[in-house]
N, CA, C, O and the ligand as a Tripos MOL2 file, in Angstrom:
@<TRIPOS>MOLECULE
protein
  285   283    72     0     0
PROTEIN
NO_CHARGES

@<TRIPOS>ATOM
      1 N           0.8390   -1.1940    0.0000 N.3       1 MET1
      2 CA          0.0000    0.0000    0.0000 C.3       1 MET1
      3 C           0.8780    1.2490    0.0000 C.2       1 MET1
      4 O           1.7050    1.4380    0.8920 O.2       1 MET1
      5 N           0.6940    2.0710   -0.9780 N.am      2 ASN2
      6 CA          1.4670    3.3020   -1.0290 C.3       2 ASN2
      7 C           0.8440    4.3630   -0.1380 C.2       2 ASN2
      8 O          -0.3680    4.5770   -0.1440 O.2       2 ASN2
      9 N           1.6980    5.0170    0.6220 N.am      3 LYS3
     10 CA          1.2270    6.1270    1.4350 C.3       3 LYS3
     11 C           1.1710    7.3690    0.5510 C.2       3 LYS3
     12 O           2.1450    7.7180   -0.1160 O.2       3 LYS3
     13 N           0.0280    8.0220    0.5570 N.am      4 GLN4
     14 CA         -0.1300    9.2290   -0.2390 C.3       4 GLN4
     15 C           0.8130   10.3240    0.2590 C.2       4 GLN4
     16 O           0.9440   10.5640    1.4600 O.2       4 GLN4
     17 N           1.4570   10.9710   -0.6930 N.am      5 LYS5
     18 CA          2.3270   12.0920   -0.3510 C.3       5 LYS5
     19 C           1.7370   13.3650   -0.9380 C.2       5 LYS5
     20 O           1.0240   13.3370   -1.9410 O.2       5 LYS5
     21 N           2.0450   14.4600   -0.3000 N.am      6 TYR6
     22 CA          1.5090   15.7460   -0.7550 C.3       6 TYR6
     23 C           2.6450   16.7380   -0.9740 C.2       6 TYR6
     24 O           3.7100   16.6490   -0.3640 O.2       6 TYR6
     25 N           2.3830   17.6690   -1.8510 N.am      7 ILE7
     26 CA          3.4180   18.6140   -2.2550 C.3       7 ILE7
     27 C           3.2340   19.9610   -1.5590 C.2       7 ILE7
     28 O           2.1260   20.4930   -1.4930 O.2       7 ILE7
     29 N           4.3100   20.4900   -1.0550 N.am      8 CYS8
     30 CA          4.2920   21.8210   -0.4530 C.3       8 CYS8
     31 C           4.0260   22.8620   -1.5420 C.2       8 CYS8
     32 O           4.7330   22.8890   -2.5500 O.2       8 CYS8
     33 N           3.0200   23.7160   -1.3540 N.am      9 PRO9
     34 CA          2.7190   24.7110   -2.3850 C.3       9 PRO9
     35 C           3.7550   25.8270   -2.4650 C.2       9 PRO9
     36 O           3.7510   26.6070   -3.4170 O.2       9 PRO9
     37 N           4.6180   25.9090   -1.5000 N.am     10 ILE10
     38 CA          5.6220   26.9710   -1.5140 C.3      10 ILE10
     39 C           6.9010   26.5120   -2.2050 C.2      10 ILE10
     40 O           7.3710   27.1590   -3.1410 O.2      10 ILE10
     41 N           7.4580   25.4020   -1.7470 N.am     11 CYS11
     42 CA          8.7940   25.0320   -2.2310 C.3      11 CYS11
     43 C           8.7840   23.8070   -3.1300 C.2      11 CYS11
     44 O           9.7820   23.5220   -3.7930 O.2      11 CYS11
     45 N           7.6720   23.0760   -3.1650 N.am     12 GLY12
     46 CA          7.6150   21.9000   -4.0220 C.3      12 GLY12
     47 C           8.0860   20.6210   -3.3560 C.2      12 GLY12
     48 O           8.1500   19.5760   -4.0040 O.2      12 GLY12
     49 N           8.4130   20.6830   -2.0860 N.am     13 TYR13
     50 CA          8.7650   19.4650   -1.3350 C.3      13 TYR13
     51 C           7.6150   18.4780   -1.4630 C.2      13 TYR13
     52 O           6.4600   18.8300   -1.2270 O.2      13 TYR13
     53 N           7.9310   17.2370   -1.8370 N.am     14 ASP14
     54 CA          6.8440   16.3150   -2.1900 C.3      14 ASP14
     55 C           6.7180   15.1060   -1.2750 C.2      14 ASP14
     56 O           6.2280   14.0580   -1.6960 O.2      14 ASP14
     57 N           7.1510   15.2400   -0.0390 N.am     15 GLU15
     58 CA          7.0620   14.1140    0.8940 C.3      15 GLU15
     59 C           6.1800   14.4390    2.0980 C.2      15 GLU15
     60 O           6.3070   13.8090    3.1480 O.2      15 GLU15
     61 N           5.3010   15.4050    1.9520 N.am     16 LEU16
     62 CA          4.4210   15.7450    3.0700 C.3      16 LEU16
     63 C           3.4610   14.5980    3.3410 C.2      16 LEU16
     64 O           2.9160   14.0000    2.4130 O.2      16 LEU16
     65 N           3.2560   14.2920    4.6270 N.am     17 GLY17
     66 CA          2.3930   13.1900    5.0010 C.3      17 GLY17
     67 C           0.9160   13.5370    4.9980 C.2      17 GLY17
     68 O           0.0690   12.6450    5.0560 O.2      17 GLY17
     69 N           0.6000   14.8200    4.9310 N.am     18 ALA18
     70 CA         -0.7860   15.2740    4.9270 C.3      18 ALA18
     71 C          -0.9050   16.4620    3.9800 C.2      18 ALA18
     72 O           0.0630   17.1990    3.7880 O.2      18 ALA18
     73 N          -2.0760   16.6550    3.3890 N.am     19 PRO19
     74 CA         -2.2410   17.8110    2.5030 C.3      19 PRO19
     75 C          -2.1220   19.1070    3.2920 C.2      19 PRO19
     76 O          -2.7250   19.2300    4.3580 O.2      19 PRO19
     77 N          -1.3610   20.0750    2.7960 N.am     20 PRO20
     78 CA         -1.2050   21.3430    3.5190 C.3      20 PRO20
     79 C          -2.5520   22.0030    3.7950 C.2      20 PRO20
     80 O          -2.7900   22.5340    4.8800 O.2      20 PRO20
     81 N          -3.4190   21.9600    2.8040 N.am     21 TYR21
     82 CA         -4.7830   22.4850    2.9530 C.3      21 TYR21
     83 C          -5.7240   21.4890    2.2850 C.2      21 TYR21
     84 O          -5.4450   21.0100    1.1850 O.2      21 TYR21
     85 N          -6.8200   21.1820    2.9350 N.am     22 ASP22
     86 CA         -7.7500   20.2350    2.3300 C.3      22 ASP22
     87 C          -8.6720   20.9520    1.3530 C.2      22 ASP22
     88 O          -8.5220   22.1480    1.1050 O.2      22 ASP22
     89 N          -9.6260   20.2090    0.8020 N.am     23 GLU23
     90 CA        -10.4780   20.7860   -0.2470 C.3      23 GLU23
     91 C         -11.3610   21.9240    0.2520 C.2      23 GLU23
     92 O         -11.8900   22.7030   -0.5410 O.2      23 GLU23
     93 N         -11.5160   22.0140    1.5610 N.am     24 LYS24
     94 CA        -12.2930   23.1140    2.1390 C.3      24 LYS24
     95 C         -11.4060   24.2780    2.5660 C.2      24 LYS24
     96 O         -11.8930   25.2840    3.0810 O.2      24 LYS24
     97 N         -10.0970   24.1330    2.3470 N.am     25 GLY25
     98 CA         -9.1610   25.1850    2.7190 C.3      25 GLY25
     99 C          -8.7320   25.1200    4.1680 C.2      25 GLY25
    100 O          -8.1180   26.0510    4.6870 O.2      25 GLY25
    101 N          -9.0650   23.9960    4.8300 N.am     26 GLU26
    102 CA         -8.6480   23.8360    6.2260 C.3      26 GLU26
    103 C          -7.1770   23.4410    6.2710 C.2      26 GLU26
    104 O          -6.7700   22.4880    5.6070 O.2      26 GLU26
    105 N          -6.3890   24.1540    7.0360 N.am     27 PRO27
    106 CA         -4.9540   23.8650    7.0940 C.3      27 PRO27
    107 C          -4.6380   22.6560    7.9510 C.2      27 PRO27
    108 O          -5.4100   22.2750    8.8310 O.2      27 PRO27
    109 N          -3.4700   22.0510    7.6710 N.am     28 SER28
    110 CA         -3.0480   20.8670    8.4300 C.3      28 SER28
    111 C          -2.3160   21.2460    9.7120 C.2      28 SER28
    112 O          -2.1450   20.4070   10.5960 O.2      28 SER28
    113 N          -1.8850   22.4910    9.8230 N.am     29 PHE29
    114 CA         -1.0850   22.9720   10.9530 C.3      29 PHE29
    115 C           0.2680   22.2740   11.0460 C.2      29 PHE29
    116 O           0.9170   22.2890   12.0930 O.2      29 PHE29
    117 N           0.6840   21.6640    9.9390 N.am     30 GLU30
    118 CA          2.0220   21.0880    9.9090 C.3      30 GLU30
    119 C           3.0130   22.1420    9.4100 C.2      30 GLU30
    120 O           2.6260   23.1630    8.8420 O.2      30 GLU30
    121 N           4.2710   21.8740    9.6310 N.am     31 THR31
    122 CA          5.3180   22.7590    9.1320 C.3      31 THR31
    123 C           6.1210   22.0120    8.0880 C.2      31 THR31
    124 O           6.5540   20.8830    8.3180 O.2      31 THR31
    125 N           6.3180   22.6350    6.9460 N.am     32 CYS32
    126 CA          7.1190   22.0160    5.9040 C.3      32 CYS32
    127 C           8.5500   21.8450    6.3970 C.2      32 CYS32
    128 O           9.1650   22.8120    6.8470 O.2      32 CYS32
    129 N           9.0960   20.6130    6.3190 N.am     33 PRO33
    130 CA         10.4710   20.4150    6.7780 C.3      33 PRO33
    131 C          11.4880   21.0530    5.8540 C.2      33 PRO33
    132 O          12.6600   21.1840    6.2080 O.2      33 PRO33
    133 N          11.0500   21.4480    4.6810 N.am     34 CYS34
    134 CA         11.9700   22.0660    3.7300 C.3      34 CYS34
    135 C          12.0210   23.5850    3.9130 C.2      34 CYS34
    136 O          13.0380   24.1290    4.3450 O.2      34 CYS34
    137 N          10.9270   24.2600    3.5830 N.am     35 CYS35
    138 CA         10.9710   25.7270    3.6190 C.3      35 CYS35
    139 C          10.5280   26.2910    4.9670 C.2      35 CYS35
    140 O          10.6760   27.4880    5.2120 O.2      35 CYS35
    141 N           9.9870   25.4460    5.8400 N.am     36 GLY36
    142 CA          9.6130   25.9010    7.1680 C.3      36 GLY36
    143 C           8.2810   26.6230    7.2340 C.2      36 GLY36
    144 O           7.9290   27.2010    8.2620 O.2      36 GLY36
    145 N           7.5370   26.5900    6.1270 N.am     37 PHE37
    146 CA          6.2360   27.2490    6.1120 C.3      37 PHE37
    147 C           5.2480   26.4530    6.9430 C.2      37 PHE37
    148 O           5.1390   25.2380    6.7830 O.2      37 PHE37
    149 N           4.5280   27.1250    7.8280 N.am     38 GLU38
    150 CA          3.5280   26.4450    8.6340 C.3      38 GLU38
    151 C           2.1640   26.6720    8.0080 C.2      38 GLU38
    152 O           1.7380   27.8050    7.7830 O.2      38 GLU38
    153 N           1.4860   25.5530    7.7330 N.am     39 TYR39
    154 CA          0.1830   25.6540    7.0690 C.3      39 TYR39
    155 C          -0.8950   25.9390    8.0980 C.2      39 TYR39
    156 O          -1.4940   25.0210    8.6580 O.2      39 TYR39
    157 N          -1.1320   27.2010    8.3360 N.am     40 ASP40
    158 CA         -2.2430   27.5570    9.2030 C.3      40 ASP40
    159 C          -2.8590   28.8530    8.7040 C.2      40 ASP40
    160 O          -2.3540   29.4720    7.7680 O.2      40 ASP40
    161 N          -3.9250   29.2470    9.3210 N.am     41 LEU41
    162 CA         -4.6870   30.3730    8.8040 C.3      41 LEU41
    163 C          -3.9390   31.6910    8.9390 C.2      41 LEU41
    164 O          -4.1980   32.6260    8.1810 O.2      41 LEU41
    165 N          -3.0170   31.7820    9.8870 N.am     42 ASP42
    166 CA         -2.2630   33.0170   10.0660 C.3      42 ASP42
    167 C          -1.4620   33.3800    8.8310 C.2      42 ASP42
    168 O          -1.1670   34.5490    8.5820 O.2      42 ASP42
    169 N          -1.1170   32.3570    8.0620 N.am     43 ASP43
    170 CA         -0.2420   32.5890    6.9280 C.3      43 ASP43
    171 C          -0.9360   33.2720    5.7640 C.2      43 ASP43
    172 O          -0.2870   33.6200    4.7770 O.2      43 ASP43
    173 N          -2.2340   33.4700    5.8630 N.am     44 TYR44
    174 CA         -2.9100   34.1550    4.7720 C.3      44 TYR44
    175 C          -2.5390   35.6400    4.6830 C.2      44 TYR44
    176 O          -2.8810   36.3070    3.7060 O.2      44 TYR44
    177 N          -1.8390   36.1580    5.7020 N.am     45 ASP45
    178 CA         -1.4080   37.5530    5.5820 C.3      45 ASP45
    179 C          -0.1090   37.6870    4.7840 C.2      45 ASP45
    180 O           0.3560   38.7950    4.5180 O.2      45 ASP45
    181 N           0.4620   36.5580    4.4120 N.am     46 ILE46
    182 CA          1.6130   36.5940    3.5080 C.3      46 ILE46
    183 C           1.3310   35.5830    2.3940 C.2      46 ILE46
    184 O           0.9240   34.4500    2.6540 O.2      46 ILE46
    185 N           1.5510   36.0080    1.1730 N.am     47 SER47
    186 CA          1.2500   35.1150    0.0660 C.3      47 SER47
    187 C           2.3350   34.0400   -0.0460 C.2      47 SER47
    188 O           3.4570   34.2270    0.4240 O.2      47 SER47
    189 N           1.9830   32.9120   -0.6740 N.am     48 PHE48
    190 CA          2.9640   31.8560   -0.9000 C.3      48 PHE48
    191 C           4.1610   32.4200   -1.6710 C.2      48 PHE48
    192 O           5.3090   32.0680   -1.3990 O.2      48 PHE48
    193 N           3.8790   33.2910   -2.6270 N.am     49 GLU49
    194 CA          4.9450   33.8650   -3.4540 C.3      49 GLU49
    195 C           5.9130   34.6900   -2.6010 C.2      49 GLU49
    196 O           7.1310   34.5930   -2.7470 O.2      49 GLU49
    197 N           5.3410   35.5050   -1.7060 N.am     50 ASP50
    198 CA          6.1840   36.3330   -0.8520 C.3      50 ASP50
    199 C           7.0100   35.4800    0.1020 C.2      50 ASP50
    200 O           8.1940   35.7440    0.3150 O.2      50 ASP50
    201 N           6.3820   34.4540    0.6770 N.am     51 TYR51
    202 CA          7.1080   33.5750    1.5880 C.3      51 TYR51
    203 C           8.2480   32.8870    0.8510 C.2      51 TYR51
    204 O           9.3730   32.8130    1.3440 O.2      51 TYR51
    205 N           7.9310   32.3800   -0.3520 N.am     52 ARG52
    206 CA          8.9330   31.6580   -1.1170 C.3      52 ARG52
    207 C          10.0810   32.5840   -1.5060 C.2      52 ARG52
    208 O          11.2460   32.1940   -1.4310 O.2      52 ARG52
    209 N           9.7560   33.8100   -1.9210 N.am     53 ALA53
    210 CA         10.7960   34.7640   -2.3130 C.3      53 ALA53
    211 C          11.7420   35.0330   -1.1500 C.2      53 ALA53
    212 O          12.9570   35.0970   -1.3340 O.2      53 ALA53
    213 N          11.1830   35.1900    0.0450 N.am     54 THR54
    214 CA         12.0060   35.4260    1.2290 C.3      54 THR54
    215 C          12.8770   34.2110    1.5200 C.2      54 THR54
    216 O          14.0560   34.3440    1.8480 O.2      54 THR54
    217 N          12.2880   33.0360    1.3980 N.am     55 TRP55
    218 CA         13.0210   31.7930    1.6540 C.3      55 TRP55
    219 C          14.1790   31.6400    0.6620 C.2      55 TRP55
    220 O          15.2790   31.2380    1.0400 O.2      55 TRP55
    221 N          13.9250   31.9610   -0.5910 N.am     56 VAL56
    222 CA         14.9600   31.8660   -1.6220 C.3      56 VAL56
    223 C          16.0920   32.8590   -1.3370 C.2      56 VAL56
    224 O          17.2710   32.5160   -1.4250 O.2      56 VAL56
    225 N          15.7150   34.0860   -0.9960 N.am     57 ILE57
    226 CA         16.7130   35.1200   -0.6940 C.3      57 ILE57
    227 C          17.5980   34.6700    0.4680 C.2      57 ILE57
    228 O          18.7980   34.9430    0.4930 O.2      57 ILE57
    229 N          16.9860   33.9760    1.4270 N.am     58 ASN58
    230 CA         17.7300   33.5260    2.6040 C.3      58 ASN58
    231 C          18.5450   32.2610    2.3490 C.2      58 ASN58
    232 O          19.2050   31.7570    3.2570 O.2      58 ASN58
    233 N          18.5040   31.7440    1.1160 N.am     59 GLY59
    234 CA         19.4110   30.6580    0.7580 C.3      59 GLY59
    235 C          18.8100   29.2670    0.7450 C.2      59 GLY59
    236 O          19.5390   28.2900    0.9150 O.2      59 GLY59
    237 N          17.4980   29.1430    0.5470 N.am     60 PHE60
    238 CA         16.8390   27.8250    0.4590 C.3      60 PHE60
    239 C          17.1330   26.9390    1.6670 C.2      60 PHE60
    240 O          17.2850   25.7270    1.5140 O.2      60 PHE60
    241 N          17.2140   27.5040    2.8300 N.am     61 ASN61
    242 CA         17.5670   26.7010    3.9970 C.3      61 ASN61
    243 C          16.4730   25.6980    4.3510 C.2      61 ASN61
    244 O          15.2850   26.0190    4.3480 O.2      61 ASN61
    245 N          16.9060   24.4770    4.6550 N.am     62 TRP62
    246 CA         15.9600   23.4620    5.1340 C.3      62 TRP62
    247 C          15.6130   23.7430    6.5800 C.2      62 TRP62
    248 O          16.4850   23.9730    7.4180 O.2      62 TRP62
    249 N          14.3200   23.7180    6.8530 N.am     63 ALA63
    250 CA         13.8850   23.9210    8.2300 C.3      63 ALA63
    251 C          14.2820   22.7190    9.0770 C.2      63 ALA63
    252 O          14.6180   22.8620   10.2530 O.2      63 ALA63
    253 N          14.2420   21.5340    8.4720 N.am     64 ASP64
    254 CA         14.5830   20.3050    9.1610 C.3      64 ASP64
    255 C          15.5920   19.5390    8.3100 C.2      64 ASP64
    256 O          15.2130   18.8360    7.3730 O.2      64 ASP64
    257 N          16.8490   19.6730    8.6290 N.am     65 GLU65
    258 CA         17.9150   19.0670    7.8250 C.3      65 GLU65
    259 C          17.8070   17.5360    7.7540 C.2      65 GLU65
    260 O          18.2750   16.9220    6.7950 O.2      65 GLU65
    261 N          17.1910   16.9280    8.7720 N.am     66 SER66
    262 CA         17.0960   15.4770    8.7900 C.3      66 SER66
    263 C          16.1720   14.9360    7.7150 C.2      66 SER66
    264 O          16.2220   13.7530    7.3780 O.2      66 SER66
    265 N          15.3150   15.8190    7.1690 N.am     67 LYS67
    266 CA         14.3650   15.3970    6.1240 C.3      67 LYS67
    267 C          14.9090   15.6480    4.7240 C.2      67 LYS67
    268 O          14.2340   15.3750    3.7320 O.2      67 LYS67
    269 N          16.0940   16.1540    4.6470 N.am     68 LYS68
    270 CA         16.6890   16.5250    3.3720 C.3      68 LYS68
    271 C          16.7660   15.3060    2.4560 C.2      68 LYS68
    272 O          17.1920   14.2250    2.8660 O.2      68 LYS68
    273 N          16.3520   15.5020    1.2270 N.am     69 ILE69
    274 CA         16.3340   14.3990    0.2600 C.3      69 ILE69
    275 C          16.9880   14.8260   -1.0430 C.2      69 ILE69
    276 O          17.1400   16.0140   -1.3280 O.2      69 ILE69
    277 N          17.3590   13.8540   -1.8030 N.am     70 GLY70
    278 CA         17.7570   14.0990   -3.1930 C.3      70 GLY70
    279 C          19.0930   14.7980   -3.3870 C.2      70 GLY70
    280 O          19.3170   15.4270   -4.4210 O.2      70 GLY70
    281 N          19.9770   14.6990   -2.4160 N.am     71 THR71
    282 CA         21.2970   15.3100   -2.6220 C.3      71 THR71
    283 C          22.3940   14.2640   -2.5330 C.2      71 THR71
    284 O          23.5720   14.5900   -2.6800 O.2      71 THR71
    285 ZN          7.8970   23.7950    1.7190 Zn       72 ZN72
@<TRIPOS>BOND
     1     1     2 1
     2     2     3 1
     3     3     4 2
     4     3     5 am
     5     5     6 1
     6     6     7 1
     7     7     8 2
     8     7     9 am
     9     9    10 1
    10    10    11 1
    11    11    12 2
    12    11    13 am
    13    13    14 1
    14    14    15 1
    15    15    16 2
    16    15    17 am
    17    17    18 1
    18    18    19 1
    19    19    20 2
    20    19    21 am
    21    21    22 1
    22    22    23 1
    23    23    24 2
    24    23    25 am
    25    25    26 1
    26    26    27 1
    27    27    28 2
    28    27    29 am
    29    29    30 1
    30    30    31 1
    31    31    32 2
    32    31    33 am
    33    33    34 1
    34    34    35 1
    35    35    36 2
    36    35    37 am
    37    37    38 1
    38    38    39 1
    39    39    40 2
    40    39    41 am
    41    41    42 1
    42    42    43 1
    43    43    44 2
    44    43    45 am
    45    45    46 1
    46    46    47 1
    47    47    48 2
    48    47    49 am
    49    49    50 1
    50    50    51 1
    51    51    52 2
    52    51    53 am
    53    53    54 1
    54    54    55 1
    55    55    56 2
    56    55    57 am
    57    57    58 1
    58    58    59 1
    59    59    60 2
    60    59    61 am
    61    61    62 1
    62    62    63 1
    63    63    64 2
    64    63    65 am
    65    65    66 1
    66    66    67 1
    67    67    68 2
    68    67    69 am
    69    69    70 1
    70    70    71 1
    71    71    72 2
    72    71    73 am
    73    73    74 1
    74    74    75 1
    75    75    76 2
    76    75    77 am
    77    77    78 1
    78    78    79 1
    79    79    80 2
    80    79    81 am
    81    81    82 1
    82    82    83 1
    83    83    84 2
    84    83    85 am
    85    85    86 1
    86    86    87 1
    87    87    88 2
    88    87    89 am
    89    89    90 1
    90    90    91 1
    91    91    92 2
    92    91    93 am
    93    93    94 1
    94    94    95 1
    95    95    96 2
    96    95    97 am
    97    97    98 1
    98    98    99 1
    99    99   100 2
   100    99   101 am
   101   101   102 1
   102   102   103 1
   103   103   104 2
   104   103   105 am
   105   105   106 1
   106   106   107 1
   107   107   108 2
   108   107   109 am
   109   109   110 1
   110   110   111 1
   111   111   112 2
   112   111   113 am
   113   113   114 1
   114   114   115 1
   115   115   116 2
   116   115   117 am
   117   117   118 1
   118   118   119 1
   119   119   120 2
   120   119   121 am
   121   121   122 1
   122   122   123 1
   123   123   124 2
   124   123   125 am
   125   125   126 1
   126   126   127 1
   127   127   128 2
   128   127   129 am
   129   129   130 1
   130   130   131 1
   131   131   132 2
   132   131   133 am
   133   133   134 1
   134   134   135 1
   135   135   136 2
   136   135   137 am
   137   137   138 1
   138   138   139 1
   139   139   140 2
   140   139   141 am
   141   141   142 1
   142   142   143 1
   143   143   144 2
   144   143   145 am
   145   145   146 1
   146   146   147 1
   147   147   148 2
   148   147   149 am
   149   149   150 1
   150   150   151 1
   151   151   152 2
   152   151   153 am
   153   153   154 1
   154   154   155 1
   155   155   156 2
   156   155   157 am
   157   157   158 1
   158   158   159 1
   159   159   160 2
   160   159   161 am
   161   161   162 1
   162   162   163 1
   163   163   164 2
   164   163   165 am
   165   165   166 1
   166   166   167 1
   167   167   168 2
   168   167   169 am
   169   169   170 1
   170   170   171 1
   171   171   172 2
   172   171   173 am
   173   173   174 1
   174   174   175 1
   175   175   176 2
   176   175   177 am
   177   177   178 1
   178   178   179 1
   179   179   180 2
   180   179   181 am
   181   181   182 1
   182   182   183 1
   183   183   184 2
   184   183   185 am
   185   185   186 1
   186   186   187 1
   187   187   188 2
   188   187   189 am
   189   189   190 1
   190   190   191 1
   191   191   192 2
   192   191   193 am
   193   193   194 1
   194   194   195 1
   195   195   196 2
   196   195   197 am
   197   197   198 1
   198   198   199 1
   199   199   200 2
   200   199   201 am
   201   201   202 1
   202   202   203 1
   203   203   204 2
   204   203   205 am
   205   205   206 1
   206   206   207 1
   207   207   208 2
   208   207   209 am
   209   209   210 1
   210   210   211 1
   211   211   212 2
   212   211   213 am
   213   213   214 1
   214   214   215 1
   215   215   216 2
   216   215   217 am
   217   217   218 1
   218   218   219 1
   219   219   220 2
   220   219   221 am
   221   221   222 1
   222   222   223 1
   223   223   224 2
   224   223   225 am
   225   225   226 1
   226   226   227 1
   227   227   228 2
   228   227   229 am
   229   229   230 1
   230   230   231 1
   231   231   232 2
   232   231   233 am
   233   233   234 1
   234   234   235 1
   235   235   236 2
   236   235   237 am
   237   237   238 1
   238   238   239 1
   239   239   240 2
   240   239   241 am
   241   241   242 1
   242   242   243 1
   243   243   244 2
   244   243   245 am
   245   245   246 1
   246   246   247 1
   247   247   248 2
   248   247   249 am
   249   249   250 1
   250   250   251 1
   251   251   252 2
   252   251   253 am
   253   253   254 1
   254   254   255 1
   255   255   256 2
   256   255   257 am
   257   257   258 1
   258   258   259 1
   259   259   260 2
   260   259   261 am
   261   261   262 1
   262   262   263 1
   263   263   264 2
   264   263   265 am
   265   265   266 1
   266   266   267 1
   267   267   268 2
   268   267   269 am
   269   269   270 1
   270   270   271 1
   271   271   272 2
   272   271   273 am
   273   273   274 1
   274   274   275 1
   275   275   276 2
   276   275   277 am
   277   277   278 1
   278   278   279 1
   279   279   280 2
   280   279   281 am
   281   281   282 1
   282   282   283 1
   283   283   284 2
@<TRIPOS>SUBSTRUCTURE
     1 MET1         2 RESIDUE 1 A MET
     2 ASN2         6 RESIDUE 1 A ASN
     3 LYS3        10 RESIDUE 1 A LYS
     4 GLN4        14 RESIDUE 1 A GLN
     5 LYS5        18 RESIDUE 1 A LYS
     6 TYR6        22 RESIDUE 1 A TYR
     7 ILE7        26 RESIDUE 1 A ILE
     8 CYS8        30 RESIDUE 1 A CYS
     9 PRO9        34 RESIDUE 1 A PRO
    10 ILE10       38 RESIDUE 1 A ILE
    11 CYS11       42 RESIDUE 1 A CYS
    12 GLY12       46 RESIDUE 1 A GLY
    13 TYR13       50 RESIDUE 1 A TYR
    14 ASP14       54 RESIDUE 1 A ASP
    15 GLU15       58 RESIDUE 1 A GLU
    16 LEU16       62 RESIDUE 1 A LEU
    17 GLY17       66 RESIDUE 1 A GLY
    18 ALA18       70 RESIDUE 1 A ALA
    19 PRO19       74 RESIDUE 1 A PRO
    20 PRO20       78 RESIDUE 1 A PRO
    21 TYR21       82 RESIDUE 1 A TYR
    22 ASP22       86 RESIDUE 1 A ASP
    23 GLU23       90 RESIDUE 1 A GLU
    24 LYS24       94 RESIDUE 1 A LYS
    25 GLY25       98 RESIDUE 1 A GLY
    26 GLU26      102 RESIDUE 1 A GLU
    27 PRO27      106 RESIDUE 1 A PRO
    28 SER28      110 RESIDUE 1 A SER
    29 PHE29      114 RESIDUE 1 A PHE
    30 GLU30      118 RESIDUE 1 A GLU
    31 THR31      122 RESIDUE 1 A THR
    32 CYS32      126 RESIDUE 1 A CYS
    33 PRO33      130 RESIDUE 1 A PRO
    34 CYS34      134 RESIDUE 1 A CYS
    35 CYS35      138 RESIDUE 1 A CYS
    36 GLY36      142 RESIDUE 1 A GLY
    37 PHE37      146 RESIDUE 1 A PHE
    38 GLU38      150 RESIDUE 1 A GLU
    39 TYR39      154 RESIDUE 1 A TYR
    40 ASP40      158 RESIDUE 1 A ASP
    41 LEU41      162 RESIDUE 1 A LEU
    42 ASP42      166 RESIDUE 1 A ASP
    43 ASP43      170 RESIDUE 1 A ASP
    44 TYR44      174 RESIDUE 1 A TYR
    45 ASP45      178 RESIDUE 1 A ASP
    46 ILE46      182 RESIDUE 1 A ILE
    47 SER47      186 RESIDUE 1 A SER
    48 PHE48      190 RESIDUE 1 A PHE
    49 GLU49      194 RESIDUE 1 A GLU
    50 ASP50      198 RESIDUE 1 A ASP
    51 TYR51      202 RESIDUE 1 A TYR
    52 ARG52      206 RESIDUE 1 A ARG
    53 ALA53      210 RESIDUE 1 A ALA
    54 THR54      214 RESIDUE 1 A THR
    55 TRP55      218 RESIDUE 1 A TRP
    56 VAL56      222 RESIDUE 1 A VAL
    57 ILE57      226 RESIDUE 1 A ILE
    58 ASN58      230 RESIDUE 1 A ASN
    59 GLY59      234 RESIDUE 1 A GLY
    60 PHE60      238 RESIDUE 1 A PHE
    61 ASN61      242 RESIDUE 1 A ASN
    62 TRP62      246 RESIDUE 1 A TRP
    63 ALA63      250 RESIDUE 1 A ALA
    64 ASP64      254 RESIDUE 1 A ASP
    65 GLU65      258 RESIDUE 1 A GLU
    66 SER66      262 RESIDUE 1 A SER
    67 LYS67      266 RESIDUE 1 A LYS
    68 LYS68      270 RESIDUE 1 A LYS
    69 ILE69      274 RESIDUE 1 A ILE
    70 GLY70      278 RESIDUE 1 A GLY
    71 THR71      282 RESIDUE 1 A THR
    72 ZN72       285 GROUP 0 **** ****
């Protein structure tokens, strides 16, 4: 049985164990181990694009180095 994986809408990390937002827009309250974005309602005051731009400027740092893949 394959475990469904979900993609981070900010950085494209594709090993999320739960959808960041469900079909009703309810957040998972998880934090992306890659870009560190927390999927909750507070984040609607910053767009995904703005968050990603800041993350890129800061050097694509992994929020959780232990989850790093593909290198
Ligand atoms: Zn991410």
